Phi, psi and omega in degrees: 000147183278115183285347180266359181294137178236136178288133173261339177237132185293156174303321181300313180296318179298316181295319179297327185263340184234347181089359181218158174269170182308310184302323178294316178298317182298319178295316179300313181294315178302313182295341182249032174087012183316313182300335181261349184276147174283169177305310181299321180293323177294316178301315179299317178301313181295318180297314183290322188260340185231358177049039175290150174297153184308318181297318180288328174302312180292316183297315179296318180295311181298317180295321175300314180297321179292313184290336179268002178084008180276343183218137179266168175307137180069002185277134175240179182293335182250023181127202181258155182220134176234161173219152179220136180232153175206140176260128183251148173274060182215149175287160182306319183300322179294317180292322176298317178300325180299334177267321191267337177269113187306314183296324177285318181300320180298336181288334184237340181244109189293350180263132176279134185248021184300324184267007181258120179291128178253119177268115185267139172230177188304311181233028178207161174229144177228144180204159168277138182282170186296341179283350180075002184241329184253164180237152180231132174237133179245126179246139177245125180239104179298137177236063187097193184281331187240010177233143178216133172269130178248128179237128176252129175240117182251121189237168178065035181278138189289330185215160177297319180301314180293323179299315179295322177297316180292327177298315177294317180303310182294326176298315179297317182292321178293322176297318179296316178300316180301317180297316181295316180294324177296317178298316180296320180293322181293330182282342183267000000 
C-alpha cells in the first residue's frame, strides 16, 4: 500500500454513498484479484457485485489504484490531467470572446492560437494545445447574469511534473485574464 496516499473523499462520505469505508473497499478489491486486474476489470467487478453508481465505481477504482501505487495524482489512462477554475465578475459572452477574439486573447495568453482548430460548443471550447500532443477544454458555467465560472481542463499530459507546471501556468493565465477584464470594465 502507498503510504503517501491521501484521501480526497472522507470515509464518512464514502460510507454514506457506498455502504463501506475506503479500507473495506481496498480489502474487497485485493481479495478479488485487484493487484492483477485492469482498471476496466475492477470497475466491472464493482458494478456486477455491488451495484455502485457509475461515478462511485470510477471513484473507488481510481482511489484503489492511487493508494496501491498504480496511479499517480492527476493520472488518467491516457496521461495526466489537470483542471483549473476561476469565477469572473463577467458574463459568459465576455469570457468566450477572451478565447475566440484573437486580439483580446493575445493580451492574456502569450501563445498565439491562430493555427489551432477550436471546436465550439454552446458553453465549451475544445482544442489541441500548441504542443500538438495535449488537449484543452474550456467550460463556461453562468452564475447569474454577470458572473461566470471558467474551468480549464488540460489532458493527455506526459508526466506529473509537466501536469503540475501546467496547473500553475493556467492559474497565472486566469489571474492575468481577470486583471485585463477588470481594467477594461473600469474604463467603460
